[in-house]
C-alpha positions as a Markdown table, in Angstrom:
| # | Residue | x | y | z |
|---|---|---|---|---|
| 1 | Met | 39.0 | 10.6 | 6.5 |
| 2 | Arg | 36.4 | 10.6 | 3.8 |
| 3 | Pro | 32.9 | 11.1 | 4.7 |
| 4 | Met | 30.6 | 7.9 | 4.7 |
| 5 | Thr | 28.1 | 7.7 | 1.9 |
| 6 | Pro | 24.6 | 7.5 | 3.1 |
| 7 | Arg | 23.0 | 4.4 | 2.2 |
| 8 | Ser | 20.6 | 4.1 | -0.5 |
| 9 | Leu | 16.6 | 3.4 | 0.5 |
| 10 | Ala | 17.1 | 0.1 | -1.5 |
| 11 | Asp | 20.0 | -1.1 | 0.5 |
| 12 | Ala | 18.5 | -0.1 | 3.7 |
| 13 | Val | 15.2 | -2.0 | 2.9 |
| 14 | Leu | 17.3 | -5.1 | 1.6 |
| 15 | Asp | 19.1 | -5.2 | 5.0 |
| 16 | Ile | 15.6 | -5.6 | 6.6 |
| 17 | Val | 14.1 | -8.2 | 4.3 |
| 18 | Gly | 17.1 | -10.0 | 3.0 |
| 19 | Ala | 18.3 | -11.1 | -0.5 |
| 20 | Gly | 15.6 | -12.3 | -2.8 |
| 21 | His | 12.7 | -10.4 | -1.2 |
| 22 | Leu | 13.3 | -7.0 | -2.8 |
| 23 | Asp | 12.6 | -5.5 | -6.3 |
| 24 | Val | 13.8 | -2.4 | -7.9 |
| 25 | Gly | 13.7 | -0.8 | -11.2 |
| 26 | Asp | 12.9 | -3.5 | -14.1 |
| 27 | Ala | 12.7 | -6.1 | -11.7 |
| 28 | Ile | 9.4 | -4.8 | -10.3 |
| 29 | Ser | 6.5 | -6.8 | -11.6 |
| 30 | Asp | 3.7 | -5.1 | -13.4 |
| 31 | Asp | 1.4 | -6.7 | -11.0 |
| 32 | Asp | 3.0 | -4.5 | -8.3 |
| 33 | Thr | 2.2 | -1.2 | -10.1 |
| 34 | His | -1.6 | -1.0 | -9.8 |
| 35 | Asp | -4.9 | -2.6 | -8.7 |
| 36 | Glu | -8.1 | -3.4 | -10.9 |
| 37 | Cys | -9.4 | 0.1 | -10.9 |
| 38 | Leu | -10.3 | 1.0 | -14.5 |
| 39 | Thr | -9.5 | 4.7 | -14.3 |
| 40 | Ile | -6.0 | 5.0 | -12.5 |
| 41 | Glu | -3.0 | 4.3 | -14.4 |
| 42 | Ala | -0.4 | 2.1 | -13.2 |
| 43 | Val | 2.6 | 3.7 | -11.2 |
| 44 | Arg | 6.3 | 1.9 | -11.0 |
| 45 | Pro | 7.5 | 2.5 | -7.5 |
| 46 | Ala | 11.2 | 2.8 | -6.4 |
| 47 | Val | 11.2 | -0.2 | -4.3 |
| 48 | Val | 9.0 | -3.5 | -3.7 |
| 49 | Ala | 9.6 | -4.9 | -0.4 |
| 50 | Arg | 8.4 | -8.5 | 0.9 |
| 51 | Pro | 8.8 | -8.6 | 4.4 |
| 52 | Ala | 8.1 | -11.7 | 6.6 |
| 53 | Ser | 7.1 | -10.3 | 9.9 |
| 54 | Thr | 5.6 | -7.5 | 11.8 |
| 55 | Val | 9.0 | -6.6 | 13.0 |
| 56 | Glu | 10.2 | -6.2 | 9.5 |
| 57 | Val | 7.3 | -4.2 | 8.4 |
| 58 | Ala | 8.0 | -1.7 | 11.4 |
| 59 | Ala | 11.6 | -1.6 | 10.4 |
| 60 | Ile | 10.7 | -0.6 | 6.7 |
| 61 | Val | 8.1 | 2.1 | 7.9 |
| 62 | Ser | 10.7 | 3.4 | 10.4 |
| 63 | Glu | 13.3 | 3.8 | 7.3 |
| 64 | Cys | 10.6 | 5.5 | 5.2 |
| 65 | Ala | 9.5 | 7.8 | 8.0 |
| 66 | Ala | 13.1 | 9.0 | 8.5 |
| 67 | Arg | 13.4 | 9.6 | 4.8 |
| 68 | Lys | 9.7 | 10.8 | 4.3 |
| 69 | Ile | 9.3 | 8.1 | 1.6 |
| 70 | Pro | 5.6 | 7.2 | 0.8 |
| 71 | Leu | 4.6 | 3.6 | 1.5 |
| 72 | Thr | 1.8 | 1.6 | -0.2 |
| 73 | Pro | 0.7 | -1.6 | 1.7 |
| 74 | Arg | -0.4 | -4.4 | -0.9 |
| 75 | Gly | -2.0 | -7.6 | -0.7 |
| 76 | Ser | -3.8 | -9.5 | -3.7 |
| 77 | Gly | -4.3 | -6.0 | -5.8 |
| 78 | Thr | -7.9 | -6.9 | -6.3 |
| 79 | Gly | -9.3 | -3.5 | -5.3 |
| 80 | Leu | -11.2 | -1.4 | -7.6 |
| 81 | Ser | -10.5 | 2.2 | -6.4 |
| 82 | Gly | -6.7 | 2.5 | -7.0 |
| 83 | Ala | -6.0 | 2.4 | -3.3 |
| 84 | Cys | -2.8 | 0.3 | -3.7 |
| 85 | Thr | -1.4 | 2.2 | -6.8 |
| 86 | Pro | 2.0 | 3.4 | -5.4 |
| 87 | Ala | 3.8 | 6.7 | -5.5 |
| 88 | Gln | 6.7 | 6.9 | -8.0 |
| 89 | Asp | 9.4 | 7.6 | -5.6 |
| 90 | Gly | 7.8 | 5.0 | -3.0 |
| 91 | Val | 7.9 | 1.9 | -1.4 |
| 92 | Val | 5.2 | -1.0 | -2.0 |
| 93 | Ile | 5.1 | -3.5 | 1.1 |
| 94 | Ser | 3.9 | -6.6 | -0.5 |
| 95 | Phe | 2.5 | -9.1 | 1.9 |
| 96 | Ala | 3.3 | -12.1 | -0.5 |
| 97 | Arg | 5.4 | -13.8 | 2.3 |
| 98 | Met | 3.0 | -13.0 | 5.1 |
| 99 | Ala | 0.1 | -15.3 | 4.2 |
| 100 | Glu | 0.0 | -17.4 | 7.2 |
| 101 | Ile | -3.0 | -18.5 | 9.0 |
| 102 | Ile | -1.5 | -18.3 | 12.5 |
| 103 | Glu | -4.4 | -19.8 | 14.3 |
| 104 | Ile | -7.8 | -21.3 | 14.3 |
| 105 | Asp | -9.3 | -21.3 | 17.7 |
| 106 | Glu | -12.2 | -23.6 | 17.4 |
| 107 | Leu | -13.3 | -22.9 | 21.2 |
| 108 | Asn | -13.6 | -19.2 | 20.8 |
| 109 | His | -14.6 | -19.4 | 17.1 |
| 110 | Val | -11.7 | -17.0 | 15.9 |
| 111 | Ala | -8.9 | -17.1 | 13.3 |
| 112 | Val | -5.9 | -15.3 | 13.7 |
| 113 | Val | -4.5 | -14.3 | 10.1 |
| 114 | Gln | -1.7 | -12.4 | 8.5 |
| 115 | Pro | -2.6 | -10.1 | 5.8 |
| 116 | Gly | -1.6 | -11.9 | 2.7 |
| 117 | Val | -4.0 | -14.8 | 3.4 |
| 118 | Thr | -6.6 | -15.0 | 0.8 |
| 119 | Leu | -10.2 | -15.7 | 1.3 |
| 120 | Gln | -9.8 | -18.8 | -0.5 |
| 121 | Ala | -7.0 | -20.1 | 1.5 |
| 122 | Leu | -8.8 | -19.3 | 4.8 |
| 123 | Asp | -12.1 | -21.0 | 3.6 |
| 124 | Ala | -10.0 | -24.2 | 2.5 |
| 125 | Ala | -8.8 | -24.4 | 6.0 |
| 126 | Leu | -12.2 | -23.7 | 7.8 |
| 127 | Ala | -14.3 | -26.1 | 5.7 |
| 128 | Pro | -12.9 | -29.3 | 7.1 |
| 129 | Leu | -13.8 | -27.9 | 10.5 |
| 130 | Gly | -17.4 | -27.1 | 9.7 |
| 131 | Leu | -16.7 | -23.2 | 10.3 |
| 132 | Ile | -16.8 | -20.1 | 7.8 |
| 133 | Tyr | -15.4 | -16.6 | 7.7 |
| 134 | Pro | -18.7 | -15.0 | 6.1 |
| 135 | Val | -17.4 | -11.9 | 4.3 |
| 136 | Phe | -16.9 | -12.8 | 0.5 |
| 137 | Pro | -16.7 | -9.7 | -1.7 |
| 138 | Gly | -16.9 | -11.7 | -4.7 |
| 139 | Glu | -13.2 | -12.3 | -5.3 |
| 140 | Ser | -11.7 | -15.6 | -3.5 |
| 141 | Ser | -8.1 | -14.4 | -4.4 |
| 142 | Ala | -8.5 | -11.1 | -2.4 |
| 143 | Ser | -6.4 | -10.9 | 0.8 |
| 144 | Leu | -7.8 | -10.4 | 4.3 |
| 145 | Gly | -5.4 | -7.4 | 4.8 |
| 146 | Gly | -7.0 | -5.6 | 1.7 |
| 147 | Asn | -10.4 | -6.7 | 2.9 |
| 148 | Val | -9.7 | -5.0 | 6.4 |
| 149 | Ala | -8.3 | -1.9 | 4.5 |
| 150 | Thr | -11.5 | -1.4 | 2.4 |
| 151 | Asn | -14.1 | -2.8 | 5.0 |
| 152 | Ala | -15.0 | -5.3 | 2.2 |
| 153 | Gly | -18.6 | -6.3 | 2.2 |
| 154 | Gly | -20.3 | -8.4 | -0.6 |
| 155 | Met | -23.6 | -10.4 | -1.1 |
| 156 | Arg | -23.7 | -12.0 | 2.2 |
| 157 | Ala | -23.6 | -8.6 | 4.0 |
| 158 | Val | -27.5 | -8.8 | 4.4 |
| 159 | Lys | -27.0 | -11.5 | 6.9 |
| 160 | Tyr | -23.6 | -11.3 | 8.2 |
| 161 | Gly | -22.8 | -7.8 | 7.8 |
| 162 | Val | -19.3 | -6.2 | 6.4 |
| 163 | Thr | -15.8 | -6.8 | 7.4 |
| 164 | Arg | -15.9 | -4.4 | 10.4 |
| 165 | His | -18.6 | -6.6 | 12.0 |
| 166 | Gln | -16.2 | -9.6 | 11.8 |
| 167 | Val | -12.9 | -8.1 | 13.0 |
| 168 | Leu | -12.1 | -8.6 | 16.8 |
| 169 | Gly | -8.6 | -7.2 | 16.7 |
| 170 | Leu | -5.7 | -6.0 | 15.0 |
| 171 | Thr | -1.7 | -5.9 | 15.0 |
| 172 | Ala | -0.8 | -2.9 | 13.1 |
| 173 | Val | 2.2 | -0.6 | 12.5 |
| 174 | Leu | 1.8 | 3.1 | 12.6 |
| 175 | Gly | 3.4 | 5.7 | 10.4 |
| 176 | Thr | 6.1 | 6.3 | 13.1 |
| 177 | Gly | 7.3 | 2.7 | 13.0 |
| 178 | Glu | 5.4 | 1.9 | 16.3 |
| 179 | Thr | 3.4 | -1.4 | 16.7 |
| 180 | Ile | 0.0 | -1.3 | 18.4 |
| 181 | Gln | -2.4 | -4.3 | 19.1 |
| 182 | Thr | -6.0 | -3.6 | 19.3 |
| 183 | Gly | -8.9 | -5.7 | 20.4 |
| 184 | Gly | -8.6 | -9.5 | 21.0 |
| 185 | Lys | -10.6 | -12.8 | 21.1 |
| 186 | Phe | -13.3 | -11.0 | 22.9 |
| 187 | Val | -16.7 | -9.6 | 21.5 |
| 188 | Lys | -17.1 | -6.6 | 23.8 |
| 189 | Ser | -14.9 | -3.8 | 25.5 |
| 190 | Thr | -15.4 | -0.3 | 26.8 |
| 191 | Ala | -11.5 | -0.2 | 27.4 |
| 192 | Gly | -10.9 | 3.4 | 25.7 |
| 193 | Tyr | -11.2 | 4.3 | 22.0 |
| 194 | Asp | -12.0 | 1.6 | 19.5 |
| 195 | Leu | -8.9 | 1.8 | 17.4 |
| 196 | Thr | -9.9 | -1.5 | 15.4 |
| 197 | Gln | -12.9 | 0.0 | 14.1 |
| 198 | Leu | -10.8 | 3.2 | 13.1 |
| 199 | Ile | -8.3 | 1.3 | 11.2 |
| 200 | Ile | -10.9 | -1.0 | 9.4 |
| 201 | Gly | -11.7 | 0.9 | 6.2 |
| 202 | Ser | -8.9 | 3.6 | 6.3 |
| 203 | Glu | -7.5 | 2.1 | 3.2 |
| 204 | Gly | -4.0 | 1.8 | 4.6 |
| 205 | Thr | -3.6 | 5.6 | 5.4 |
| 206 | Leu | -3.6 | 5.3 | 9.4 |
| 207 | Ala | -1.7 | 2.0 | 9.9 |
| 208 | Ile | -0.4 | -1.3 | 8.2 |
| 209 | Val | -2.1 | -4.3 | 9.2 |
| 210 | Thr | 0.0 | -7.1 | 9.9 |
| 211 | Glu | -2.5 | -9.5 | 11.9 |
| 212 | Ala | -6.1 | -9.7 | 12.0 |
| 213 | Thr | -8.4 | -11.7 | 14.5 |
| 214 | Leu | -11.6 | -12.8 | 12.9 |
| 215 | Lys | -15.1 | -14.2 | 13.9 |
| 216 | Leu | -16.0 | -17.4 | 12.6 |
| 217 | Tyr | -19.4 | -19.1 | 12.5 |
| 218 | Pro | -20.7 | -22.5 | 12.0 |
| 219 | Arg | -20.8 | -23.5 | 8.1 |
| 220 | Pro | -24.5 | -24.4 | 7.0 |
| 221 | Thr | -24.6 | -27.4 | 5.1 |
| 222 | His | -27.6 | -26.9 | 3.0 |
| 223 | Ala | -28.7 | -24.1 | 0.6 |
| 224 | Ala | -31.0 | -23.0 | -2.2 |
| 225 | Thr | -31.2 | -20.2 | -4.7 |
| 226 | Val | -34.7 | -18.8 | -5.5 |
| 227 | Leu | -34.9 | -16.7 | -8.6 |
| 228 | Ala | -37.9 | -14.3 | -9.1 |
| 229 | Pro | -38.4 | -11.9 | -12.2 |
| 230 | Phe | -40.2 | -8.7 | -11.7 |
| 231 | Arg | -41.7 | -6.1 | -14.0 |
| 232 | Ser | -39.8 | -3.1 | -12.4 |
| 233 | Ile | -37.1 | -2.3 | -9.8 |
| 234 | Asp | -39.7 | -0.5 | -7.7 |
| 235 | Lys | -41.4 | -3.9 | -7.2 |
| 236 | Ile | -38.3 | -5.5 | -6.2 |
| 237 | Ser | -37.5 | -2.4 | -3.7 |
| 238 | Asp | -40.8 | -3.0 | -2.1 |
| 239 | Ala | -40.5 | -6.7 | -1.8 |
| 240 | Val | -37.0 | -6.6 | -0.1 |
| 241 | Pro | -37.9 | -5.3 | 3.2 |
| 242 | Arg | -40.7 | -7.7 | 3.3 |
| 243 | Ile | -38.2 | -10.7 | 2.7 |
| 244 | Val | -35.7 | -9.6 | 5.2 |
| 245 | Ala | -38.3 | -9.1 | 7.8 |
| 246 | Ser | -40.0 | -12.4 | 7.1 |
| 247 | Gly | -37.8 | -14.5 | 9.5 |
| 248 | Val | -36.2 | -16.7 | 6.7 |
| 249 | Gly | -32.8 | -15.0 | 7.3 |
| 250 | Pro | -31.6 | -14.8 | 3.6 |
| 251 | Leu | -27.9 | -15.1 | 3.0 |
| 252 | Ile | -28.0 | -13.1 | -0.1 |
| 253 | Val | -30.7 | -10.9 | -1.4 |
| 254 | Glu | -29.4 | -9.5 | -4.9 |
| 255 | Tyr | -31.4 | -7.6 | -7.8 |
| 256 | Ile | -29.8 | -7.8 | -11.3 |
| 257 | Asp | -31.2 | -5.8 | -14.3 |
| 258 | Arg | -32.1 | -7.7 | -17.4 |
| 259 | Thr | -29.2 | -6.3 | -19.2 |
| 260 | Ala | -26.8 | -7.7 | -16.7 |
| 261 | Met | -28.8 | -10.9 | -16.4 |
| 262 | Ala | -28.3 | -11.4 | -20.0 |
| 263 | Gly | -24.8 | -11.0 | -19.9 |
| 264 | Ile | -24.3 | -13.3 | -16.7 |
| 265 | Val | -26.3 | -16.0 | -18.5 |
| 266 | Lys | -24.0 | -15.7 | -21.6 |
| 267 | Ser | -20.8 | -15.7 | -19.7 |
| 268 | Thr | -21.8 | -18.6 | -17.6 |
| 269 | Lys | -23.6 | -20.7 | -20.6 |
| 270 | Leu | -26.5 | -21.1 | -18.1 |
| 271 | Asp | -30.2 | -22.1 | -18.7 |
| 272 | Leu | -32.4 | -20.7 | -16.1 |
| 273 | Gly | -35.3 | -22.1 | -17.7 |
| 274 | Ile | -37.3 | -18.9 | -17.8 |
| 275 | Pro | -40.0 | -18.9 | -20.6 |
| 276 | Lys | -39.6 | -16.3 | -23.4 |
| 277 | Asp | -42.9 | -14.5 | -22.4 |
| 278 | Val | -41.8 | -14.1 | -18.8 |
| 279 | Lys | -38.4 | -12.8 | -20.1 |
| 280 | Ala | -40.2 | -10.2 | -22.1 |
| 281 | Lys | -42.1 | -8.7 | -19.4 |
| 282 | Thr | -39.0 | -8.7 | -17.0 |
| 283 | Met | -37.0 | -5.6 | -16.0 |
| 284 | Ala | -35.1 | -7.0 | -13.2 |
| 285 | Tyr | -34.5 | -10.1 | -11.5 |
| 286 | Leu | -34.4 | -10.7 | -7.6 |
| 287 | Val | -32.1 | -13.6 | -6.3 |
| 288 | Val | -32.5 | -14.9 | -2.9 |
| 289 | Val | -30.1 | -17.5 | -1.3 |
| 290 | Leu | -31.3 | -19.2 | 1.9 |
| 291 | Glu | -29.0 | -21.5 | 3.9 |
| 292 | Gln | -29.8 | -24.0 | 6.9 |
| 293 | Arg | -28.2 | -26.7 | 8.9 |
| 294 | Arg | -31.1 | -29.2 | 8.1 |
| 295 | Ala | -32.6 | -30.0 | 4.5 |
| 296 | Asp | -36.2 | -29.9 | 6.2 |
| 297 | Arg | -35.9 | -26.7 | 7.3 |
| 298 | Leu | -34.6 | -25.4 | 4.4 |
| 299 | Asp | -37.4 | -26.9 | 2.4 |
| 300 | Glu | -39.9 | -24.8 | 4.8 |
| 301 | Asp | -38.1 | -21.6 | 4.3 |
| 302 | Val | -38.0 | -21.9 | 0.6 |
| 303 | Glu | -41.8 | -22.8 | 0.4 |
| 304 | Glu | -42.5 | -19.7 | 2.6 |
| 305 | Leu | -40.2 | -17.5 | 0.5 |
| 306 | Ala | -41.7 | -18.4 | -2.8 |
| 307 | Ala | -45.2 | -17.8 | -1.4 |
| 308 | Leu | -44.3 | -14.6 | -0.3 |
| 309 | Thr | -42.4 | -13.6 | -3.3 |
| 310 | Ser | -45.4 | -14.2 | -5.5 |
| 311 | Glu | -47.7 | -12.1 | -3.0 |
| 312 | Leu | -45.3 | -9.4 | -3.5 |
| 313 | Gly | -45.6 | -9.2 | -7.4 |
| 314 | Ala | -43.2 | -11.7 | -8.8 |
| 315 | Leu | -44.0 | -12.8 | -12.3 |
| 316 | Asp | -42.9 | -16.2 | -11.5 |
| 317 | Val | -40.5 | -18.1 | -8.9 |
| 318 | Tyr | -37.9 | -20.5 | -9.5 |
| 319 | Val | -36.0 | -22.7 | -7.2 |
| 320 | Leu | -32.8 | -23.2 | -9.1 |
| 321 | Pro | -31.1 | -26.6 | -9.0 |
| 322 | Pro | -28.1 | -26.5 | -6.8 |
| 323 | Gly | -25.5 | -26.4 | -9.8 |
| 324 | Ala | -27.3 | -23.7 | -11.5 |
| 325 | Gly | -27.8 | -21.7 | -8.5 |
| 326 | Ala | -24.2 | -21.8 | -7.6 |
| 327 | Arg | -23.2 | -20.8 | -11.1 |
| 328 | Leu | -25.6 | -17.8 | -11.2 |
| 329 | Ile | -24.2 | -16.6 | -7.9 |
| 330 | Glu | -20.7 | -17.0 | -9.3 |
| 331 | Gly | -21.6 | -15.3 | -12.5 |
| 332 | Arg | -23.0 | -12.3 | -10.4 |
| 333 | Glu | -19.7 | -12.1 | -8.3 |
| 334 | Arg | -17.8 | -12.1 | -11.6 |
| 335 | Ala | -20.0 | -9.2 | -12.9 |
| 336 | Phe | -16.9 | -6.7 | -12.8 |
| 337 | Trp | -14.8 | -8.9 | -14.9 |
| 338 | Ala | -17.7 | -9.4 | -17.4 |
| 339 | Ala | -18.0 | -5.6 | -17.5 |
| 340 | Lys | -14.3 | -5.0 | -17.7 |
| 341 | Gly | -14.2 | -7.5 | -20.7 |
| 342 | Ala | -17.2 | -5.7 | -22.4 |
| 343 | Gly | -15.3 | -2.4 | -22.3 |
| 344 | Ala | -16.8 | -0.5 | -19.1 |
| 345 | Asn | -15.1 | 2.7 | -18.7 |
| 346 | Asp | -15.8 | 3.0 | -14.9 |
| 347 | Ile | -17.5 | 1.3 | -12.1 |
| 348 | Val | -19.6 | 2.9 | -9.4 |
| 349 | Asp | -20.7 | 1.2 | -6.3 |
| 350 | Met | -23.0 | 3.8 | -4.5 |
| 351 | Val | -25.0 | 2.7 | -1.5 |
| 352 | Val | -28.4 | 4.3 | -0.5 |
| 353 | Pro | -31.2 | 3.4 | 2.0 |
| 354 | Arg | -32.5 | 0.1 | 0.3 |
| 355 | Ala | -36.1 | 1.8 | 0.1 |
| 356 | Ser | -34.6 | 4.7 | -2.1 |
| 357 | Ile | -33.2 | 2.3 | -4.7 |
| 358 | Pro | -36.1 | 2.9 | -7.3 |
| 359 | Glu | -35.6 | 6.6 | -6.9 |
| 360 | Tyr | -32.1 | 6.4 | -7.4 |
| 361 | Met | -32.0 | 4.3 | -10.5 |
| 362 | Ala | -34.5 | 6.8 | -12.0 |
| 363 | Ala | -31.8 | 9.3 | -11.3 |
| 364 | Val | -29.2 | 7.0 | -12.9 |
| 365 | Ala | -31.3 | 6.6 | -16.0 |
| 366 | Glu | -31.9 | 10.2 | -16.5 |
| 367 | Ala | -28.3 | 10.9 | -16.0 |
| 368 | Gly | -27.2 | 8.3 | -18.6 |
| 369 | Asp | -29.9 | 9.7 | -21.1 |
| 370 | Glu | -28.4 | 13.3 | -20.7 |
| 371 | Thr | -24.8 | 12.2 | -21.2 |
| 372 | Gly | -25.5 | 9.5 | -23.8 |
| 373 | Ser | -24.1 | 6.8 | -21.7 |
| 374 | Thr | -24.9 | 3.0 | -21.2 |
| 375 | Ile | -25.2 | 2.1 | -17.6 |
| 376 | Val | -25.8 | -1.5 | -16.6 |
| 377 | Ala | -27.0 | -2.2 | -12.9 |
| 378 | Cys | -27.0 | -4.9 | -10.3 |
| 379 | Gly | -26.4 | -4.6 | -6.7 |
| 380 | His | -27.1 | -5.9 | -3.1 |
| 381 | Ala | -30.7 | -4.9 | -2.6 |
| 382 | Gly | -30.8 | -6.3 | 0.9 |
| 383 | Asp | -28.4 | -3.4 | 2.0 |
| 384 | Gly | -29.0 | -0.9 | -0.9 |
| 385 | Asn | -25.5 | -1.1 | -2.5 |
| 386 | Val | -25.8 | -0.5 | -6.1 |
| 387 | His | -23.2 | -1.4 | -8.7 |
| 388 | Leu | -23.2 | 0.5 | -11.8 |
| 389 | Ser | -21.1 | -0.3 | -15.0 |
| 390 | Val | -20.7 | 2.8 | -16.9 |
| 391 | Tyr | -19.9 | 3.0 | -20.7 |
| 392 | Gln | -18.9 | 6.2 | -21.7 |
| 393 | Glu | -15.5 | 6.9 | -23.7 |
| 394 | Asp | -15.6 | 10.7 | -23.3 |
| 395 | Asp | -13.6 | 11.8 | -20.5 |
| 396 | Glu | -15.5 | 15.1 | -19.9 |
| 397 | Ala | -19.0 | 13.6 | -20.2 |
| 398 | Arg | -18.0 | 10.4 | -17.9 |
| 399 | Gly | -16.7 | 12.9 | -15.3 |
| 400 | Lys | -19.9 | 15.0 | -15.5 |
| 401 | Leu | -22.1 | 11.7 | -15.3 |
| 402 | Ile | -20.1 | 10.1 | -12.3 |
| 403 | Arg | -20.2 | 13.4 | -10.3 |
| 404 | Thr | -24.1 | 13.5 | -11.1 |
| 405 | Leu | -24.6 | 9.8 | -9.8 |
| 406 | Phe | -22.7 | 10.6 | -6.5 |
| 407 | Glu | -24.6 | 13.8 | -6.0 |
| 408 | Ala | -27.9 | 11.8 | -6.8 |
| 409 | Gly | -27.1 | 9.2 | -4.1 |
| 410 | Leu | -26.0 | 11.7 | -1.4 |
| 411 | Ala | -29.2 | 13.6 | -1.9 |
| 412 | Leu | -31.0 | 10.3 | -0.9 |
| 413 | Gly | -28.9 | 10.0 | 2.2 |
| 414 | Gly | -26.4 | 7.5 | 0.7 |
| 415 | Ala | -22.6 | 7.3 | 0.4 |
| 416 | Ile | -20.2 | 7.5 | -2.4 |
| 417 | Ser | -18.8 | 4.0 | -1.8 |
| 418 | Gly | -20.5 | 1.0 | 0.0 |
| 419 | Glu | -17.5 | -1.5 | -0.3 |
| 420 | His | -14.9 | -0.6 | -2.8 |
| 421 | Gly | -13.4 | 2.5 | -1.1 |
| 422 | Ile | -12.6 | 6.0 | -2.0 |
| 423 | Gly | -8.8 | 5.1 | -3.1 |
| 424 | Arg | -7.3 | 7.5 | -5.5 |
| 425 | Ala | -10.0 | 7.1 | -8.2 |
| 426 | Lys | -12.8 | 8.8 | -6.1 |
| 427 | Gln | -10.6 | 11.1 | -4.1 |
| 428 | His | -11.1 | 14.5 | -5.9 |
| 429 | Val | -15.0 | 14.2 | -6.3 |
| 430 | Tyr | -15.1 | 12.9 | -2.6 |
| 431 | Glu | -13.1 | 15.9 | -1.2 |
| 432 | Asp | -15.8 | 18.4 | -3.2 |
| 433 | Leu | -18.8 | 16.6 | -1.8 |
| 434 | Glu | -17.7 | 15.6 | 1.6 |
| 435 | Asp | -18.2 | 18.1 | 4.8 |
| 436 | Pro | -15.2 | 20.1 | 5.0 |
| 437 | Ala | -15.3 | 19.9 | 8.7 |
| 438 | Lys | -15.2 | 16.2 | 8.6 |
| 439 | Leu | -12.3 | 16.2 | 6.2 |
| 440 | Ala | -10.4 | 18.4 | 8.6 |
| 441 | Leu | -11.2 | 15.9 | 11.4 |
| 442 | Phe | -9.9 | 13.0 | 9.2 |
| 443 | Arg | -6.7 | 15.1 | 8.4 |
| 444 | Arg | -6.1 | 15.5 | 12.2 |
| 445 | Ile | -6.7 | 11.7 | 12.9 |
| 446 | Lys | -4.2 | 11.0 | 10.1 |
| 447 | Ala | -1.6 | 13.2 | 11.7 |
| 448 | Ser | -1.9 | 11.4 | 15.1 |
| 449 | Phe | -1.2 | 8.0 | 13.4 |
| 450 | Asp | 1.0 | 9.1 | 10.6 |
| 451 | Pro | 2.8 | 12.4 | 11.4 |
| 452 | His | 5.0 | 12.2 | 8.4 |
| 453 | Glu | 2.2 | 11.3 | 5.9 |
| 454 | Ile | 4.1 | 8.5 | 4.2 |
| 455 | Leu | 1.1 | 5.9 | 4.6 |
| 456 | Asn | -0.8 | 5.7 | 1.4 |
| 457 | Pro | -0.7 | 9.4 | 0.9 |
| 458 | Asp | -3.3 | 11.1 | -1.3 |
| 459 | Val | -5.8 | 8.1 | -0.9 |
| 460 | Ile | -9.3 | 9.1 | 0.4 |
| 461 | Phe | -8.1 | 12.6 | 0.7 |
| 462 | Ser | -5.2 | 14.5 | -0.7 |
| 463 | Arg | -2.3 | 15.9 | 1.3 |
| 464 | Gln | -2.3 | 19.3 | 3.0 |
| 465 | Pro | -0.7 | 22.0 | 0.7 |
């Protein structure tokens, strides 16, 4: 009797997901080989599988665990750190078929969604109900699973916080193939360890999220955008805490340097109506968006904000028409694509205490001069998240510059990433600069969730030798 030939990985996964839901070889789309990171090259995996349920995801993970095959979960692929770049011999779990809004619970103000649901799809479903999911990191095609994996933030974080503040519970598959449920439709619990918060931001290295329970809010019906040019980033930095503490409850508090603003205005063909003499004096702009349920209350808040901003040193204050305000915010949200189109070589999203932004930006300017690099800045002034587009073609000079930018931010009490994640792009410098005891703890935690080290290996930190 002839021995039975072991099934190939592709055959085993095909049995799980069914015909038409598995790609191998040349059939694998280029989109499944990379995300939007500027510095990590695309990698073609062995298999791309499109499961339809948590049960199928768990079966794929079990199969890969038995074979010690690396797994990479993938949503829309809009990430900027290379976290969903697969391993060459690995499996990509694409959530293209797991894109269902399972429930919108209006009484409890929660939504239960699968990981492939996009922000745009969820918002379209919530708008007619007068509800909103408030996290919006700037790309409406981004998936909720990816947002959970990276703890996505965005411009609205100054009011609503980031993803981890909006996720109440998860269904997730561990690296063993076991499925767990964490949290639920409640806002507080002291029942054991908070596994929900541990999985959020883990970039697919601890578990694969297959459902998320999200907090919802009433949708404000009125909004206004206030634009204030300033002579320096220091003036803006001094103004931001006063604005946040004023009680007007800003939705968005952004700073945009004059170079970045020129790019936004050009790309959106937007006329902000700012006189030339004011532009000539301006080094950076403060953009504040307010929202309210009633127009009269919004008008009061806008008046108060305009008066306060003038007192705090603004060269002038402009309340933009609704269309212009929306286009300016849209242009700011698309800043990455503008930078990519202009040939940026890298993107940095350092976060520092917001009062330290001027000191950090001084260090950025010095580092740029020392390496002959051009650096364009904008960021979430309300929460200290600084976004830098780096133009430096020489790899060695750019590597030195990026490390200097990280070291300068860490020295001010900051963190290497505010919302993009570590991924593969920042892994090596993160390991160099992070506390070794903390990294050792990370590895022990990962070993508990993923004992076979198959879930997104070499993301955040490297595998043990």
